[in-house]
N, C-alpha and C positions, 0 to 999 in steps of 0.2 A: 490523307493520313494512312499510315501503315496498318494493315489488317492484322490484328493480334489475337483474334478469337481462335479457339481450337476447332471450330467448324467453319467451313467455307461460306462465302457470301451467298451462294445459291442454295444452301441447306435450309430446310424447313425449321421454323421455330413457332412457338405459341405466343399469341398476344390476345388482346380483348377488343371487342367492338368499340368499347369506350376509348381506347388508345387509337385505334386505326380509323374509326369513322367519326367519333365525337371529339377527337383531339385532346383527350385527357392526357396528363403527363404520365410517363412511365415512372412508377414509384417502387416497384418490386421486381427484382430479377432473380430467377432461379436457374441454377446450372445443375441439372440432374446427374446423380452419380451413376445410375444404371446404364444409360446410353449416351451420356455427355450432351444431351439436348438442352435447349435453353427455352425459358419463358420470360417474356417482357410484358408485364401487366400494370394495370392502374392500381392494383392492390386493394380494390374495393369489392371485387366480385370474383367468385370461382365457379359461377354457374356455367354449365356446359353450353348453354345457348349463347353466352357472351364470348366464348372462346373462338378465335380465328387462327388459321394457319397462315403464317407469313414467311417471307424469306429473310434470313439474317441480314443481308445487305440492305434491304428496304427498311427494316426496323431501326438499324443503326444509323442509316441516313436520316431518318425521322428525328433522332435524338443523338447528336454527336457526343454527348456526355457519356454515352455507353462505352466509349473507348476507354474511359477511366477504369472500368471494371472488366475489361476483356481478359484479364489474367485470373478472374474468379475461378477457383478450383471446382471441379465436380463435387457435388455434395454441399455446396455453399450457396448462400443467398446474399443479395445486396438490397438494401432499401433506403429510402429517404423520405422526408416529410413533405417535400415540395420539389418542383423542378429546379429550384435554385439551391437546394440544400446539398450538403456533402453526402456521398454514399456511405452507408455503414455496412460492413461485410461481416458475416457470421456463418459458422458451420451449422448445418441442420442434418442430423443423422437420419431423419425420416425421409429424406429425398435421396 
């Protein structure tokens, strides 16, 4: 599949231990406006001890549905209720 994210596959992103180790689904994606970085999380924790640095390519390989939101603009989020649900995109001025 064509790589459409604004960051390269080898660029660092944020995820959670729950997603990377415990195989929770990715339910919340944040595309930060300040530096265009990305976070791919389970949506249930924001504790620093749960955060992990991953590379974009590895996290997208883990969940190919992320290609659906590769065009998410900086300053926007996408979330869903389950791994089978549709992504809902919205602007968040706080990010």
